N, C-alpha and C positions, 0 to 999 in steps of 0.2 A: 695627134703628127701624122701627114696625108701619106699615102703610101705610093713610092715613086711603080708607074707604070708596069713598069721590067716586072719588078722583085713579084706587084700585085699576081705578074699573069703567070707566072713563073711556080704562084703555091697556086694557082690555079690549076696550072697542069700539074703538080703534083697531084694534089686529092682527085683531080677525074681519076689518074691514074692506080691512084692505090683503093678506089672506091670498091666500098667491102673490106676486109678482115684488114686493117693498119697495122697491129705488131705492136710497136707502141710507141710510146714519143721518142722522137729525136733528133738529131738532122734532117730540115724538110717539112718533120709532121710535127707543126707545134700545138703545144698545148692552150689552148682558149679555155677563158673564165667561162666561157658560156657561146651561146649562138649567135650574138647580133657580132659580139668580139669577130669570131668566124665568119660570119659572113660580110662584114665590115673591109677584114685584111685579107682576105681570098679575095675580092667583088663578085662571089661569085652568086648568079641569082641561079643556080638552076637548084641548087641548095647540094648536098652529098655529107660524106659523112668524116666525123672531126674527134678529135681528142679533147674531151669537155671536163672542166674539173668536175668531181662527183663524190660526194658523200661515202664512199667506199672503202674496200683492203686497200686499193693501189691509187683510191686518191683520183683517177678521172674513165673515164667511162666512151668508147666509142658508141660517139650517139649520131642519128641522123637529127641534120636541121635542112629548113626549110623554108620559103617563101611563096606567097597565094602569086597564084598562075604554073605553079608545076604542079606539086604533089598538094598544096592546098588549093580547093576553088576560090577566085578572087570572090566571089559571091557571099562568102563564107566569114574570112577574116582580109586583112588585110594586107599588105607588107610583108618584112624582110626579115631572120633572126627569131624563125618558129624553133621550141627545142622540142621533139619528138618523143613523147609520155608513152602512148602505148596503145593498143585500141579493146574497145568495150566490145563484146562480140552480145547482141541479142539473141535471146531464142528460146522458147515459148517454154521450152521442154528441161532446161536449167535453171540451176539462181545462181551459174558461176559468178554472174559478173551485175547480181538479184542488190536490191536496199541493202538486205543483211548480210552481204558479203562480205569476208574476209577483206578484199582488196582494198576496200577505202582507207582503210589503216595500215596495210600492214607493212614490211621491210623489209630488207634483206633476205634472203633464203625463203622465207615468208610468201612474198610477193611475187605473187605468181602471173601476173595482167600486165603491170609495169615497169620500165628500166628502171634505174636505182636512178634517175633526175628525176625520177618524181617527187621523192625525199631529199632531195639536195638541192636543183633549177630554183632561183630565183623569181616569182611570179608578179609580174605587174599587170599585165593581161592568159584570157585564157581562151584557145579555141579548138573548138567542138564542129567535129564535120563527117560528115556523112553524105548516100547520097539519096538522101530524102531530109537532111534534119541540120541544121549549121547556123552557129551564134559566137561572134566576139565577143569578150566580155574582158572589161576591165574591173579588178580586183590585187591586190595586196596581200604578200605571205611571203614567208623567210621558205616556202614550199607548196606543191598542190596539195601532197599530204597530210599537213598543218591546218589546212583550210575548212578537213574532212571532218575533223576534231568536232568541233562544236558546230550552233546552231546562227547564219550566218545571211543577215539579210543583206541583200543590193537591191540599190534603189534602179531598179532596170524598168525598162516602158515592159508591158505586157507585151506590145504591138511588133518588140522586138521580138519577144520571142516567137509569136504566130509568124513574124515575115519571115524564120526561119525554117521554116517546115516548107515544101519543097512538093509537096503535094495539096491537092484537094480536099481540104476538112470541113467539114463542119462542127454544128456547138462550140467555137474555142475561143469565143467571146468572155472577158474577166473583168466582174463589174468592179468598178470603185472599192474600196476596204472588202473585196471580197476573194483578194489572192494574196499567198508570200512570193518573194524572190531570192530564191539565194544560195548555199550551203546547208542539206538536210532540212530542208523547210518542211513546214505539213504537218501534220494530226495524225500520231497512230490511229487511233478511229475513224481517220476519214481515207488519207490521200496523203502521201508524202515521194519525195526528191530527194536522189541526193546531191542534185546541182540541177537548177526547173527551176519554174512556174508552180506554184498549184492552185487550186479552191481551196479557202477555208471551211472548214466547217461553221454548216448551213449558221447561217444566224437572222434577223431580223434588215432583208434588204437581199440577202443571198441567194441565185440557186441551187437547188436540189443536187446537181447537179455533179461526177465528180471528172473533171479538168486537170490535165496537167502534162507539161512542156519539160523533154531534158532528157536526165539521164540517172540509169535506178530508182527509176518509179516502180511504188509497190500503193496501192490500194486493196486498205484495210479487209479485209477475210477475204480476200483473195490470191489465187495463190495463178498468178500470170507471166511466174518465170520470169528474168530479165531483160524488161523493157527498158528500152532508150528509145528517145523520140517522143510518143505527147500517147496519152489517154485520155480517149475523152466519150461519154456516158449522157445522155436524157432518160431519166425517171429508171433506175436501171438496166435500160437495153445499152446495150455496151454499141456505140457506133464506128470509133476507127480506136486503132490500138496497134500500136508498132514496134519491131524488133531488129531496129536498124545496127550495124553495124559503125560501132562511130570511134573515126580515130582524135585524140586526145594531146593537144599543143598546149604549152606554156610561152611566153614570150617573157624573158629573164628580168630585160630596161627598156627603156623608150632605145629606138633607133636616134640619133640625132637628124638623122636628114627627114622622119617623119614626127608628125604631131599625135599625139594618144590623147585619148579623152580619160579626165582624170576618174579614178576610182568615185564611184559611189556608193557610200555606205552613211548610215544612220548614224 
């Protein structure tokens, strides 16, 4: 049903006034199914904080909803109705957001990095964005958390990952049949990523160099801390490694006004 212009405007004013701590749902502060609905019914292209349904003790959470062009660079992700999940802090000195961190599958009070939408919001797309790296990925799941429990291969062109790097880098060409892309991909004896593209253990026709783009990157036998963005070396000499702070968003369903790419999985 189309929202009358006057109603839409009033809802937008209400959201603008209470940007910050909302309190609890009630008259003038509706509870939305997801950020796509919040965007549609408030006509708020600049984003804001809304009551969004969540699988927590009260059934909802004050959730940041954003659109490309404001909090999200349009060069990284497009469209509206993005749900803020949290931020991954890159750091060479800690493993708080590394591949082996508990954050990738924790929920409730044990989850210290992501909000409750991490295990609540349905997923049709994932957006990763930072000052040095950004990419938009089509993938479906009941929640982002659910996708980190298994190895999921995504048929994402390697060039899309490479194009997501915003700094000048070298040695990032992935040879056909010499890489894996997706969730929890890679070989524990070579290189892995919680979400990204990685070179596979060398075999005929594959380079010996170690390469990875994504978040939660781990190189066998090395302790580089929490690596997000990229890792690349040639003949065991590190040429590129990054520690970006990556913001994570999901979109729960396509915005009817947009065309969303089809999920690519084997």
